[in-house]
Each structure stands twice: as C-alpha cells, then as structure tokens.
C-alpha positions as CSV (number, residue, x, y, z in Angstrom):
1,M,158.9,-183.4,17.8
2,F,157.8,-184.5,14.3
3,E,159.6,-187.8,14.8
4,T,157.7,-188.4,18.1
5,D,154.4,-187.6,16.3
6,E,155.2,-189.8,13.4
7,R,156.0,-192.7,15.8
8,R,152.7,-192.2,17.5
9,L,150.9,-192.1,14.2
10,A,152.6,-195.3,13.0
11,H,151.7,-197.0,16.3
12,W,148.1,-196.0,15.9
13,E,148.0,-197.2,12.3
14,R,149.5,-200.5,13.2
15,R,147.0,-201.1,16.0
16,A,144.0,-199.9,13.9
17,E,144.8,-201.7,10.7
18,W,143.2,-205.0,11.3
19,P,140.2,-203.8,13.3
20,L,139.4,-201.3,10.5
21,T,139.8,-204.1,7.9
22,G,137.3,-206.2,9.9
23,L,134.9,-203.4,10.0
24,A,135.3,-202.9,6.2
25,V,134.4,-206.5,5.6
26,L,131.5,-206.2,8.0
27,F,130.4,-203.2,6.1
28,V,130.4,-204.9,2.7
29,V,128.4,-207.8,4.1
30,A,125.8,-205.5,5.6
31,Y,125.7,-203.4,2.4
32,A,125.4,-206.4,0.1
33,W,122.6,-207.8,2.3
34,Q,120.8,-204.5,2.2
35,V,121.1,-204.1,-1.6
36,L,120.4,-207.7,-2.6
37,D,117.6,-208.3,-0.1
38,D,115.3,-205.7,-1.5
39,R,112.3,-207.1,0.4
40,A,113.9,-206.9,3.8
41,T,111.6,-206.0,6.7
42,P,111.8,-202.4,8.0
43,G,113.3,-203.7,11.2
44,L,116.1,-205.5,9.4
45,H,116.7,-202.6,7.1
46,T,117.1,-200.3,10.1
47,V,119.6,-202.6,11.7
48,L,121.7,-202.8,8.6
49,E,121.5,-199.0,8.2
50,V,122.7,-198.5,11.8
51,V,125.6,-200.9,11.1
52,L,126.6,-199.0,8.0
53,W,126.5,-195.6,9.8
54,L,128.5,-197.0,12.8
55,V,131.2,-198.2,10.4
56,W,131.3,-194.8,8.8
57,L,131.6,-193.1,12.2
58,V,134.5,-195.4,13.2
59,F,136.3,-194.6,9.9
60,A,135.7,-190.8,10.4
61,V,137.1,-191.0,14.0
62,D,140.1,-192.9,12.7
63,Y,140.8,-190.3,10.1
64,V,140.5,-187.4,12.6
65,A,142.7,-189.3,15.1
66,R,145.4,-189.9,12.5
67,F,145.2,-186.3,11.3
68,T,145.6,-185.1,14.9
69,L,148.6,-187.3,15.5
70,A,150.4,-186.4,12.3
71,G,153.3,-184.0,12.8
72,D,153.2,-182.6,9.3
73,K,149.5,-182.2,8.7
74,R,149.8,-180.8,5.3
75,K,151.8,-183.8,4.1
76,F,149.3,-186.1,5.8
77,F,146.4,-184.4,4.1
78,V,148.0,-184.7,0.6
79,S,149.2,-188.3,1.0
80,H,145.9,-189.5,2.5
81,L,143.4,-188.0,0.1
82,F,141.8,-191.4,-0.6
83,D,141.2,-191.9,3.1
84,L,139.4,-188.5,3.2
85,L,137.3,-189.5,0.2
86,A,136.4,-192.7,1.8
87,V,135.0,-190.7,4.7
88,I,133.3,-187.9,2.8
89,L,132.0,-189.5,-0.4
90,P,130.1,-192.3,1.3
91,M,127.6,-189.6,2.5
92,V,126.2,-190.4,-0.9
93,R,124.5,-193.8,-0.3
94,Q,125.8,-195.5,-3.5
95,L,129.4,-194.5,-2.7
96,R,129.5,-196.1,0.7
97,V,131.5,-199.0,-0.7
98,L,134.5,-196.6,-0.9
99,R,135.1,-197.5,2.7
100,L,136.6,-200.7,1.4
101,I,139.7,-198.6,0.4
102,T,141.0,-199.8,3.7
103,V,141.0,-203.4,2.5
104,L,142.8,-202.4,-0.7
105,K,145.4,-200.5,1.4
106,L,145.9,-203.6,3.6
107,L,146.4,-205.8,0.5
108,N,148.9,-203.3,-0.9
109,H,150.8,-203.2,2.5
110,R,150.9,-207.0,2.8
111,F,152.1,-207.6,-0.8
112,A,154.4,-204.5,-1.0
113,G,157.6,-206.5,-0.7
114,K,156.5,-209.5,-2.9
115,F,154.2,-207.8,-5.3
116,R,155.7,-209.0,-8.5
117,Q,155.9,-212.5,-7.2
118,R,152.3,-212.6,-6.2
119,V,150.8,-210.2,-8.8
120,G,148.2,-212.7,-9.8
121,V,146.8,-213.1,-6.3
122,Y,146.9,-209.3,-5.7
123,A,145.3,-208.5,-9.1
124,A,142.6,-211.1,-8.6
125,G,141.7,-209.9,-5.1
126,V,141.5,-206.3,-6.1
127,T,139.5,-207.0,-9.3
128,V,137.0,-209.1,-7.4
129,L,136.7,-206.6,-4.6
130,V,136.3,-203.6,-6.9
131,G,133.9,-205.5,-9.2
132,L,131.7,-206.5,-6.2
133,C,131.6,-203.0,-4.9
134,A,130.7,-201.5,-8.3
135,S,128.0,-204.1,-8.9
136,L,126.3,-203.4,-5.6
137,A,126.6,-199.7,-5.9
138,V,125.2,-199.4,-9.5
139,L,122.4,-201.8,-8.7
140,D,121.5,-199.8,-5.6
141,A,121.4,-196.6,-7.7
142,E,119.6,-198.0,-10.8
143,R,117.1,-200.7,-10.2
144,H,114.2,-198.5,-9.1
145,H,114.5,-196.0,-11.9
146,P,111.7,-196.4,-14.6
147,D,114.2,-196.3,-17.5
148,A,116.8,-198.5,-15.8
149,T,118.6,-201.2,-17.8
150,I,120.3,-202.6,-14.7
151,T,117.7,-204.1,-12.5
152,T,119.3,-207.4,-11.2
153,F,122.6,-208.3,-9.7
154,G,123.4,-210.3,-12.8
155,D,122.9,-207.2,-15.0
156,A,125.0,-205.2,-12.6
157,T,127.8,-207.8,-12.7
158,W,127.8,-208.0,-16.5
159,W,127.9,-204.2,-16.7
160,T,130.8,-204.1,-14.3
161,L,132.8,-206.7,-16.3
162,T,132.3,-204.9,-19.5
163,T,133.1,-201.5,-17.9
164,I,136.2,-202.4,-15.9
165,S,137.7,-204.2,-18.9
166,T,137.0,-201.1,-21.0
167,V,135.0,-203.1,-23.5
168,G,131.7,-201.4,-22.9
169,Y,129.1,-203.3,-25.0
170,G,126.4,-200.7,-24.3
171,D,123.6,-203.2,-23.7
172,R,123.6,-202.2,-20.0
173,Y,124.3,-198.6,-18.9
174,P,123.4,-196.4,-15.9
175,V,120.7,-193.7,-16.3
176,T,120.9,-192.0,-12.9
177,W,123.5,-189.5,-11.8
178,E,124.6,-191.8,-8.9
179,G,125.0,-194.7,-11.3
180,R,127.0,-192.6,-13.8
181,L,129.2,-191.4,-10.9
182,V,129.9,-195.0,-10.0
183,A,130.6,-195.8,-13.7
184,A,133.1,-192.9,-13.9
185,L,134.9,-194.1,-10.8
186,L,134.9,-197.7,-12.1
187,M,136.3,-196.7,-15.5
188,I,139.1,-194.7,-13.9
189,G,139.8,-197.5,-11.5
190,G,139.7,-200.1,-14.3
191,I,142.2,-198.2,-16.4
192,A,144.4,-197.6,-13.4
193,L,144.2,-201.3,-12.4
194,L,145.1,-202.5,-15.9
195,G,147.9,-200.0,-16.0
196,V,149.4,-201.2,-12.7
197,I,149.1,-204.9,-13.7
198,T,150.6,-204.2,-17.2
199,G,153.4,-202.1,-15.7
200,T,154.2,-204.7,-13.0
201,I,154.3,-207.6,-15.5
202,A,156.6,-205.5,-17.8
203,S,158.8,-204.7,-14.9
204,W,159.0,-208.4,-13.9
205,L,159.8,-209.4,-17.5
206,V,162.6,-206.8,-17.7
207,E,164.0,-208.0,-14.4
208,R,163.9,-211.6,-15.6
209,L,165.5,-210.7,-18.9
210,S,168.1,-208.7,-17.1
211,G,168.8,-211.7,-15.0
212,V,169.2,-213.9,-18.0
213,E,171.6,-211.4,-19.6
214,D,173.7,-211.3,-16.4
215,T,173.8,-215.1,-16.4
216,V,174.9,-215.3,-20.0
217,A,177.6,-212.7,-19.3
218,E,178.8,-214.7,-16.3
219,A,178.9,-217.8,-18.4
220,E,180.9,-216.1,-21.1
221,Q,183.4,-214.9,-18.5
222,V,183.7,-218.4,-17.1
223,T,184.2,-219.8,-20.7
224,L,186.9,-217.2,-21.5
225,A,188.7,-218.0,-18.3
226,E,188.7,-221.7,-19.1
227,L,189.9,-221.0,-22.6
228,R,192.8,-219.0,-21.1
229,L,193.7,-221.9,-18.9
230,V,193.6,-224.3,-21.8
231,R,195.9,-222.1,-23.8
232,E,198.3,-221.8,-20.9
233,E,198.4,-225.6,-20.5
234,L,199.0,-226.0,-24.3
235,A,201.8,-223.5,-24.2
236,Q,203.4,-225.4,-21.3
237,L,203.0,-228.7,-23.2
238,R,204.7,-227.2,-26.2
239,A,207.5,-225.9,-24.1
240,E,208.0,-229.3,-22.5
241,L,207.9,-231.1,-25.9
242,R,210.5,-228.7,-27.3
243,A,212.7,-229.3,-24.2
244,T,212.4,-233.0,-24.7
245,D,213.3,-232.8,-28.5
246,R,216.4,-230.7,-27.7
247,G,217.4,-233.3,-25.0
C-alpha cells in the first residue's frame, strides 16, 4: 500500500512542480512590486496583497495534499520540514519570500545529476535568488523604523552582500525583530551556501585528481608492458645472433 501511495505522491509532485514554480516567480514579482513601490495606490496594494495570499493558499493546499498522499507520513513530515516552514513562516509578512524555496528545490532537482559540472550556474542562481529575497524582506521590515539604517533598496542590497559573504561591515544593520530574523536566516543560509559550494568544488577537485592518478597509473602499466615486449624482442635477437655465430 505504501508503494501505491508513494507513486501517487510522486505523480502529484511531478505535475505540480512547474505550476508551483510559476506561482513562486509570480509571488516574487508581486512582493518586489509591493516593497519597492512604496507609494502604490490603495487599490494596487490590495491587488498585490490578494495575489500574495492566493499564492500562500495554493502552497498550503499543495503541502496538505502531499501530506495526505504520503504513505509514511512521519517520514514525509521529517523530510519536508522546509516545505512546512515555507507555509507557516510566511504568516510573518517579511518572511513571505520563503515560498521561493520551491524554486530552489526545482534548481536542485534539475541540476542533481550534473551539479559539479554546472556548479557555477547553480551557485550564481541560488545566490542571486537568496540575495534578492533577503534584500526585499529586510527593506520591508526596516525602512519605516525611526532608527533604521536600511531605508533604500541599495542599502538593503549592500547589507545583504556583506551579510551573506560573512564580512559584515556593520555600517548597515537591522534594528527591528523582523529584520534581525531575516538577518539570522540569511547568515545561516550564507554559511550553508558557502559550505555547499566549497564542498562541491573540493569533491570535484578530488575527482579530477583521482582521474589524473588513474591515467598516470594506466600509462605506467602501458609503458611497463612495452618494456617487456622490447626485452623479449632483444632476447630473441640475441638468441638468433648466437645461433648465427655457431653456424
């Protein structure tokens, strides 16, 4: 029975993958518009807010559907914690961008078999996506606070770059609890991202060096075999020369 449930779950995930990715992209466009256009009319603001909540509703329905279809629900719950966080945490306005976890999952799925060969593309895509989300979220949380040091998108982008790279100049920093929560998540994500990239590059180098060692070993074997052949031919020539001298 579990196998049947797992097939149904896999079928659902395959069919929902691209629509959810499209909704995630639609979400980031609507959210970016809402954050960057601070002077939007009330009507436009309402439309964007409705779009954001509809996307959240679809993501919530998708999680509930997959949880229902899963045969081993405990295993599903443990292995899909990020999906649950993407549904629950966006109830806090500044964390709505976590719905873009779907896009990150899709990137990981598409590059899973060729990750090391395309690590540059993957890393660049994830870094840009995470950086954009963090910049929008921290700007949304900070700009209206009287003591805020992050009041423009440029400030938010600079803060994101220094934070995700673990440099942290300290000239820009969040003062609200929402902004600090975004900062904590970004720091954890930055360290994890750098660790993944470093580990992947190291693995690729080890694999390449191993390949070089194998090639050298094969070349040595070929050379030894050729030397044995040369020795055998020399031995035959000596034998023939001795036979000729005796004759």
